[in-house]
N, C-alpha and C positions, 0 to 999 in steps of 0.2 A: 504494500500500500504506500502510495506516495502522495504528497500534497500537490495539487494542481496549482501552477503559478497564478497568483492573483485570485485564487478561488478559496472558498471556505471548506469545501469538501475534499474527499480523498479519491484518488483513482486507484483501482484495485491492481495490485501486483501479485507477487507470490505470497504464499501462506507464511513463509519465513519472514518476509518484510512486515506482514501484519503482526506477527508475534513479537518481532523485535520492536516495532513501534509501540506496541502495548506495554512491553517491559520498560521501554524508555520513558513512556508517559507515566508509569507508576513511579519511577525514580524521580522524575521531575516533580510530581505531586508531593512525594515524601520530602524532597529537599525544600520545595516552596513552603510546605507546612512548617518545617524546622525554622526557616527564616522568619515566618510569621510569629511563631512562638517566641523565638529569640528576641524579637523586637517588641514584645509585650502585647501581641495579638491586636495590632492596630486595625481599625476599620478602613476599608477602601484602598488597601495597598496590595490586594491579591494579584493584580496584573504585574506589578513591579516585582513581587516575589517570584511569580511564575517565570517571568522572562530572565531574571537573574539565575534561577535554578536551571533553566533550559540552556542558557549560555555556558554555565559551569560544566554541565554534563556533556555538552557538545565538545568543549575544550578537552575534557578528560578523555573522551572517546578518540579525539584526534591524536592526543599524545599516545594513547594505547595502540592505535593503528600504526603510528610511526615507529614505536618501540618494538612491535611484534616482529618485523623482519630482522632487526638486530638480534633479538633474543634467539630466533630460530637459527641464524647464522652462527652464533656463538655456541649453541647447543650442538650443531653439526660438527663444529671444530673440536669441541670437547670429546664427542663420541669418536671422532676420527683419531684423535691422539690416544684415546684409551685403547682402541683396536691396535694401533701401532705398538704400544707398550706391551700388550698381551701376546703379541706374536714373537717378541724377543725371548 
């Protein structure tokens, strides 16, 4: 499921996208709620808290995506060096 540009609705994509969006939305809701509570539960700031939470989660996901290839590369290098040592 993906957002249509300029639209309020969603366009249907794969089930994986739907589930991922649902999980991400839950994380945004939880984070926004924590911001609201931390600020003393102010009235009328829900959109601000929602957008702040969404931006933070997007940034965390971007960092995770860029770190993943590095992690896999280092795991392969470690496994390769272990195999070389065990052959000796």
